[in-house]
C-alpha positions in Angstrom: -24.5 20.1 4.1 -27.5 20.9 6.2 -31.0 20.0 4.9 -32.3 22.9 2.8 -35.8 24.3 3.2 -38.1 24.7 0.2 -37.6 28.4 0.3 -33.8 28.0 0.4 -33.9 25.7 -2.6 -36.1 28.2 -4.6 -33.7 31.0 -3.7 -30.8 28.9 -5.0 -32.5 28.4 -8.4 -33.4 32.1 -8.6 -29.7 32.8 -8.2 -28.7 30.0 -10.6 -26.2 28.9 -7.9 -24.1 26.1 -9.4 -22.9 25.2 -5.9 -26.2 23.3 -5.5 -26.0 21.3 -8.7 -26.5 17.7 -7.7 -27.7 18.7 -4.2 -31.3 18.8 -5.5 -33.1 19.0 -8.8 -35.9 21.4 -9.9 -38.9 19.7 -11.3 -41.2 22.0 -13.3 -44.8 20.8 -13.2 -46.0 23.0 -16.1 -43.4 21.7 -18.6 -42.7 18.2 -17.2 -38.9 18.8 -17.2 -36.3 18.7 -14.4 -33.2 21.0 -14.3 -30.1 21.8 -12.3 -30.3 24.7 -9.9 -27.9 26.6 -12.2 -30.0 26.1 -15.4 -29.9 29.2 -17.6 -33.6 28.8 -18.5 -36.2 31.3 -17.2 -36.9 30.6 -13.5 -40.3 29.0 -13.1 -42.9 30.4 -10.6 -42.6 29.0 -7.1 -46.0 27.3 -7.2 -45.0 25.4 -10.4 -41.9 23.6 -9.0 -41.2 20.7 -6.7 -37.7 19.4 -5.7 -36.2 16.0 -6.1 -33.2 14.7 -4.2 -31.7 13.0 -7.3 -32.1 12.8 -11.1 -33.3 9.2 -10.8 -36.0 10.4 -8.4 -37.1 13.1 -10.9 -37.3 10.6 -13.7 -39.4 8.2 -11.6 -41.8 11.1 -10.9 -42.4 11.3 -14.7 -40.1 14.3 -15.5 -37.7 14.4 -18.4 -34.3 16.0 -18.6 -34.0 19.6 -19.6 -32.4 20.2 -23.0 -30.4 23.2 -21.9 -28.7 22.1 -18.7 -28.4 18.3 -19.3 -28.8 17.7 -16.5 -25.4 16.3 -16.0 -25.2 16.6 -12.2 -23.1 14.2 -10.2 -24.8 10.8 -10.2 -23.8 10.0 -6.6 -25.6 10.2 -3.3 -26.9 13.3 -1.7 -24.1 15.5 -0.5 -25.4 15.1 3.1 -24.7 11.3 2.7 -21.3 10.4 4.0 -18.8 8.9 1.5 -18.3 5.3 2.4 -21.9 4.9 3.4 -23.9 2.1 1.9 -25.8 4.3 -0.6 -22.6 6.0 -1.7 -20.8 2.7 -2.2 -23.7 1.3 -4.1 -24.0 4.3 -6.4 -20.3 4.1 -7.2 -20.7 0.5 -8.3 -23.9 1.3 -10.3 -22.2 4.1 -12.2 -19.5 1.6 -13.0 -21.9 -0.7 -14.6 -22.6 -3.2 -11.8 -26.3 -3.3 -12.7 -26.0 -3.4 -16.4 -28.0 -6.4 -17.8 -26.1 -9.7 -17.7 -26.0 -12.4 -20.4 -29.6 -13.4 -19.5 -30.7 -9.8 -20.1 -31.7 -9.4 -16.5 -30.6 -6.9 -13.8 -29.6 -8.6 -10.6 -29.9 -6.2 -7.6 -29.3 -9.2 -5.3 -25.8 -9.6 -6.7 -25.0 -6.0 -6.0 -26.3 -6.3 -2.5 -24.1 -9.4 -1.9 -21.1 -7.5 -3.1 -21.8 -4.8 -0.5 -22.4 -7.5 2.2 -26.0 -6.5 2.9 -29.5 -7.8 2.0 -31.4 -6.5 -1.0 -33.9 -4.9 1.3 -31.3 -3.1 3.3 -29.7 -1.8 0.1 -33.1 -0.6 -1.2 -33.9 1.2 2.0 -30.5 3.0 2.1 -30.8 4.2 -1.5 -34.4 5.4 -1.1 -33.6 7.3 2.1 -30.6 9.0 0.5 -31.8 9.6 -3.1 -35.5 9.0 -3.3 -35.0 6.1 -5.7 -33.9 2.4 -5.8 -31.0 0.8 -7.5 -32.7 -0.1 -10.8 -33.8 3.6 -11.4 -30.2 4.8 -10.8 -28.8 2.1 -13.2 -31.3 3.1 -15.9 -30.3 6.7 -15.6 -26.5 5.8 -15.6 -27.0 3.9 -18.9 -28.9 6.8 -20.4 -26.2 9.2 -19.6 -23.5 7.0 -21.2 -25.7 6.7 -24.3 -26.2 10.5 -24.5 -22.4 11.0 -24.4 -21.9 8.5 -27.1 -24.7 9.8 -29.3 -23.4 13.3 -29.2 -19.7 12.5 -29.4 -19.3 9.5 -31.6 -20.4 8.3 -35.0 -21.0 4.7 -33.8 -24.0 2.7 -34.9 -26.9 2.6 -32.4 -26.3 -1.1 -31.8 -22.7 -0.4 -30.8 -23.8 2.5 -28.6 -26.4 0.3 -26.9 -23.8 -2.3 -26.1 -21.2 0.2 -24.9 -23.7 2.1 -22.7 -24.8 -1.2 -21.0 -28.2 -1.8 -22.6 -29.3 -5.3 -23.5 -30.6 -4.3 -26.8 -31.1 -1.4 -29.2 -34.8 -1.4 -28.3 -33.9 -0.8 -24.6 -31.7 2.1 -25.6 -34.5 3.7 -27.6 -37.1 3.3 -24.8 -34.9 4.5 -22.0 -33.3 7.5 -23.7 -36.6 8.6 -25.1 -38.2 8.5 -21.6 -35.4 10.4 -19.9 -34.5 12.9 -22.5 -37.9 13.3 -24.2 -36.3 12.6 -27.6 -35.3 9.4 -29.4 -31.6 8.6 -29.9 -31.6 9.5 -33.5 -33.0 13.0 -32.8 -30.4 13.6 -30.0 -27.7 12.7 -32.5 -29.0 14.9 -35.3 -29.5 17.9 -33.0 -26.0 17.7 -31.3 -23.7 20.6 -32.1 -21.5 20.0 -35.1 -18.1 18.8 -33.9 -15.5 16.1 -34.8 -16.8 12.7 -33.8 -14.7 9.9 -32.6 -14.7 6.3 -33.7 -12.7 3.2 -33.3 -9.2 3.6 -34.7 -8.3 2.1 -38.1 -6.4 -0.7 -36.3 -9.7 -1.7 -34.5 -7.6 -2.1 -31.3 -8.7 1.1 -29.6 -12.1 2.8 -29.0 -11.9 6.5 -28.3 -14.8 7.8 -26.3 -15.5 11.2 -24.6 -17.7 11.9 -21.7 -18.6 14.9 -19.5 -17.8 14.3 -15.9 -20.2 16.3 -13.8 -18.6 18.0 -10.8 -19.8 20.0 -7.9 -18.0 23.4 -7.8 -15.7 24.7 -6.6 -13.1 22.3 -7.8 -9.4 22.6 -6.9 -7.9 20.8 -9.9 -4.5 22.3 -9.3 -4.1 20.4 -6.1 -4.9 17.1 -7.8 -2.6 17.9 -10.6 0.3 18.6 -8.3 -0.3 15.5 -6.2 -0.5 13.2 -9.2 2.6 14.8 -10.8 4.7 14.2 -7.7 3.8 10.5 -7.7 3.6 9.8 -11.5 5.5 6.7 -12.6 7.1 7.5 -16.0 5.3 5.9 -18.9 2.2 5.2 -16.7 1.0 8.7 -15.8 1.6 12.2 -17.1 0.6 15.6 -15.9 1.1 18.5 -18.3 -0.1 21.8 -16.8 -3.5 20.8 -15.5 -4.1 18.0 -18.0 -3.8 14.6 -16.4 -3.4 11.3 -18.2 -3.1 7.8 -16.7 -3.0 4.2 -18.0 -5.3 2.0 -16.0 -6.5 -1.6 -16.1 -10.3 -2.0 -16.8 -12.4 -5.2 -17.0 -11.9 -5.8 -20.7 -8.4 -4.6 -21.1 -6.1 -1.6 -20.5 -7.2 2.0 -21.1 -5.8 5.5 -21.0 -7.8 8.2 -19.2 -7.3 11.9 -19.9 -9.0 14.7 -18.1 -8.5 18.5 -18.2 -8.5 19.4 -14.5 -8.4 23.2 -15.3 -11.8 23.7 -16.9 -13.2 26.6 -14.9 -16.9 25.8 -15.1 -19.2 23.0 -16.1 -18.3 19.4 -16.3 -14.7 18.1 -16.7 -14.0 16.6 -20.2 -12.9 12.9 -20.1 -11.3 11.4 -23.1 -10.7 7.7 -22.8 -8.9 5.2 -25.1 -10.4 1.8 -24.4 -9.6 -1.7 -25.4 -13.3 -2.4 -25.5 -16.3 0.0 -25.7 -18.0 -2.0 -23.0 -15.5 -0.4 -20.5 -17.0 3.0 -20.9 -18.9 2.7 -17.6 -15.9 1.5 -15.8 -13.8 4.3 -17.2 -16.2 7.0 -16.1 -16.7 5.5 -12.7 -12.9 5.2 -12.1 -12.2 8.7 -13.3 -14.9 10.0 -10.9 -13.5 8.1 -8.0 -9.8 9.1 -8.6 -10.8 12.8 -8.9 -13.2 12.6 -6.0 -16.0 14.1 -8.0 -18.8 13.0 -5.6 -17.5 15.4 -3.0 -19.7 18.2 -1.7 -17.2 21.1 -1.5 -19.7 23.6 -0.2 -20.6 21.5 2.8 -17.1 20.3 3.4 -15.5 23.7 3.3 -18.3 25.1 5.6 -17.7 22.3 8.1 -13.9 22.8 8.1 -14.3 26.6 8.4 -16.5 26.1 11.5 -14.4 23.3 13.1 -10.9 24.7 12.4 -10.8 28.4 12.0 -7.1 28.3 11.5 -7.7 26.7 8.1 -9.8 29.5 6.8 -6.9 31.1 4.8 -6.3 27.7 3.2 -9.9 27.2 2.4 -10.1 30.7 0.8 -7.0 30.1 -1.3 -7.9 26.5 -2.3 -11.7 26.1 -2.3 -12.9 22.7 -3.3 -9.9 20.6 -2.4 -10.3 16.9 -3.4 -9.0 13.5 -2.3 -6.5 12.1 -4.9 -7.5 8.5 -5.6 -5.9 5.4 -7.0 -7.3 2.9 -9.5 -7.7 0.3 -6.7 -7.4 -0.2 -3.0 -4.6 -2.6 -3.7 -2.6 0.1 -5.4 -3.2 2.4 -2.5 -2.0 -0.3 -0.1 1.1 -0.8 -2.2 2.0 2.9 -2.1 1.2 3.1 1.7 3.4 0.1 2.7 6.3 1.1 0.4 6.0 4.7 1.5 6.4 3.9 5.3 9.0 6.2 6.8 10.5 7.3 3.4 10.0 10.3 1.1 7.5 10.5 -1.7 10.4 10.7 -4.2 12.0 7.5 -2.8 8.7 5.6 -2.9 8.1 6.7 -6.5 11.6 5.5 -7.4 11.0 2.1 -5.9 7.6 1.7 -7.7 9.1 2.9 -10.9 11.7 0.1 -10.5 8.9 -2.4 -9.9 7.1 -1.2 -13.1 10.3 -1.3 -15.1 10.6 -5.0 -14.1 6.9 -6.1 -14.0 4.8 -3.5 -15.9 2.9 -4.3 -19.1 3.1 -2.4 -22.4 -0.1 -0.9 -23.8 -1.3 -2.0 -27.2 0.6 -0.1 -29.9 -2.5 1.8 -31.0 -3.1 3.1 -27.4 0.4 4.1 -26.4 2.3 7.3 -27.1 5.6 8.8 -26.0 4.5 9.7 -22.5 1.9 7.0 -21.6 2.8 3.6 -22.9 2.5 1.0 -20.1 0.5 -0.1 -17.1 2.0 0.0 -13.7 3.1 -3.3 -12.1 0.0 -5.1 -10.8 0.0 -4.7 -7.0 -0.3 -8.5 -6.3 2.5 -9.3 -8.7 4.7 -6.5 -7.4 4.2 -7.7 -3.9 4.9 -11.4 -4.8 8.2 -10.4 -6.4 9.1 -7.6 -4.0 12.5 -9.1 -3.3 13.5 -8.1 -6.8 12.8 -4.4 -6.4 12.0 -3.4 -2.8 15.2 -2.4 -1.1 13.7 -1.8 2.3 13.5 -3.7 5.6 12.7 -7.4 5.3 9.8 -7.2 7.7 8.2 -4.5 5.6 8.7 -6.6 2.4 7.1 -9.6 4.1 4.2 -7.5 5.3 3.7 -6.2 1.7 3.7 -9.7 0.3 1.3 -11.1 2.9 -1.1 -8.2 2.6 -1.5 -8.1 -1.2 -1.5 -11.9 -1.6 -5.0 -11.8 0.0 -6.1 -8.1 0.3 -9.3 -7.3 2.1 -12.6 -6.9 0.2 -12.7 -3.2 -0.9 -16.5 -3.2 -0.7 -16.6 -3.8 3.0 -17.9 -0.9 5.2 -15.0 1.4 6.0 -14.9 0.7 9.8 -14.7 -3.1 9.1 -12.2 -2.6 6.3 -9.9 -0.5 8.6 -10.2 -3.1 11.3 -9.2 -5.9 9.0 -6.2 -3.9 7.8 -5.0 -3.1 11.3 -5.1 -6.9 12.1 -2.5 -7.6 9.4 1.2 -7.9 10.2 3.1 -4.6 9.6 0.0 -2.4 9.1 -0.4 0.4 11.6 -2.8 3.3 11.8 -0.8 5.5 9.4 -0.7 2.9 6.7 -4.3 1.9 7.0 -5.6 5.5 7.1 -3.4 6.7 4.2 -4.5 3.7 2.0 -8.2 4.2 2.8 -8.0 7.9 2.1 -6.6 7.2 -1.3 -8.0 3.8 -2.2 -11.5 3.9 -0.7 -12.3 7.6 -0.5 -12.4 7.6 3.3 -13.4 11.1 4.0 -12.7 11.0 7.8 -9.2 9.6 7.9 -6.2 11.3 9.7 -3.0 9.4 9.2 -1.2 9.3 12.6 2.3 10.5 13.2 2.8 12.0 9.7 5.8 14.4 9.8 4.6 16.3 6.7 1.2 17.0 8.4 2.9 18.0 11.6 5.3 20.4 9.8 2.3 22.1 8.3 0.3 22.2 11.5 3.2 23.8 13.4 3.6 26.5 10.7 -0.1 27.3 11.1 -0.1 27.2 14.9 -2.5 24.2 14.9 -0.4 21.7 16.9 3.1 21.3 18.3 3.3 17.5 18.5 1.5 14.4 17.2 -1.0 13.9 20.0 -2.0 17.5 19.8 -2.4 17.2 16.0 -4.7 14.2 16.3 -6.8 16.0 18.9 -7.0 19.1 16.7 -8.0 17.1 13.7 -10.7 15.2 15.6 -12.9 18.2 15.7 -12.9 18.3 11.9 -14.8 15.0 11.8 -16.4 13.9 9.5 -14.2 15.8 7.1 -10.8 15.0 8.5 -9.4 13.7 5.2 -10.0 17.1 3.6 -8.3 18.9 6.5 -5.4 16.5 6.0 -5.2 17.4 2.3 -5.2 21.1 3.1 -2.3 20.5 5.4 -0.4 18.4 2.8 -0.9 21.2 0.2 0.2 23.9 2.7 3.3 21.9 3.6 4.3 21.8 -0.1 4.3 25.7 -0.2 6.7 26.1 2.8 10.4 26.9 2.3 12.5 23.8 2.5 13.9 24.5 6.0 10.3 24.6 7.4 9.1 21.4 5.7 11.0 19.1 8.1 10.8 18.7 11.9 13.6 20.0 14.1 14.9 17.4 16.5 14.3 19.6 19.5 10.6 19.7 18.7 10.0 16.1 17.8 
C-alpha cells in the first residue's frame, strides 16, 4: 500500500473505513486515547489528532486504548512492509511469546536478534523504521492483549492470567494493563459483557481459552476453508462449513485450534484447547500465521489489479484471498516433497497413511470424534518413509535427507530458498510451494505447476510454462496471491478443463 498523506488518513477515519484498521492508528490529543480508523466513536476534529504507525507506537507516545474499538488491530508490521522482511519476522516471533520474560524475569532482545541472524541494533532499526517502536514495546503490548482476552473470556485467577499472558508477575500484569487500557485488570473483568466464561476442564488436562484474532478486511475465508478441507488428514483436521479445526503441537503440549472463518466483520474468534495455558501466545501466533492474518488485502488486491488486469474478475469475486499456512516449515516441506508430480488426493492419502502409522493421540479430555490426534511429526515421518511412502526411491531419500536436518525457518527468505535448492531432490517448484505455505513467502510462483497453467490458459493469461512465469513476474511482490487466485479459479473449472491436453503441453 502506498504511503498515505495526513489528509488521506483523516478522510479514512471520517469514513470509518475498516480497510485501514492496522494500517495506522488515530491518536486523539484531547482525550489521550488511540483508536482504529473504523472506530464508531465521534470523529475528532482534525487539529486534535495525530497518527501512529502501530499500536505500540501509540502507547509509547502516552496514549491508552479506546474502550469501544479495542483496538484489536493486527499486531504485525505496517502493511507496506513486505512479509518475510526482518520486522515482519520479528513481530511474528514477538506475538508468539519470544520476548516474554525468562526464568530470570528479564526480556532478552539479543536472543531474539540471534534467532533472526542479525544484531540487536539492526533489529531495533528495522522495527522502528517499520512500526515506530522497538521490540520491547511490541512485546509489552502483545502480553497486554493476551491478558485482556483472558480477563474478559475466562474466570481464571489473576495470577494464572499473568502467567498465561506471559507476565513475570501479577504486579507486571496490573501495571502494563492499566497503562495500555487505562483501567486495572479487575475493572476490565468486572465491566466485560456478561457471557459464559471458560476455565480449565474438570480433568485439569485441558485449558480452554478464547481470543479475538484481528484481521484486515476483506477476508476470503471460504478459500482457506476449501483449501484446508481438500488436504485435511482425518482425525487431525476438520472443516465444517467455514469452521476450521486443527490439532497442532505447541511448546508445552498438543492443542486444538478452532476458528470460524465466516465471520463477516470484526475479528475472527479463536477457541483453543491447550495442554498448558502458557501456550496461549503460541496458539494465537500460529493461528494468525496459518490464516495469513497479517496480509494487507487492500494493497495486495490493488497491486494485482494494476499488474494483471486479467485477474480483475477473480479479485472482484474473491477479495481478500489469503495464503493457507502450515504449522511449521517442516510440514510444508513434507507436503511439497510428497506432492511432487501427484494429485492432492494422492498426497493426502499418503500422509494419512503416515499419520495412521506414526501419529500421536491427543489427551482424552482434548479429543473428540473428529479431531483426536496429531499428524505424524515431519522428521519422524521422513525417517520412516519406507513404511508409508510408495513413490520413487530417489524422492524418498530426498525427503529423509531434507527433514533429518531442515534449514532454519528464521533465515531471510532468499537465503532460505537458496539453501533448499542446494538440497538433493529439491527444485524450484518444491522450494517455492513449501515457502509459500510454511514461511508466508508472498512473492513465490511455483514453476511448472499444471494446475496453475490450466487456470492461466482458461483466463488467456499464458499458454505454456515460460509464458506463465513471465506473466506472473509482473505481479511481484504479490506473486503468491496471484498464484492462489489461479489455484482457486482452477478448482471452479469443469473437470475436462482442469487438465492439460497433450497437444498443448
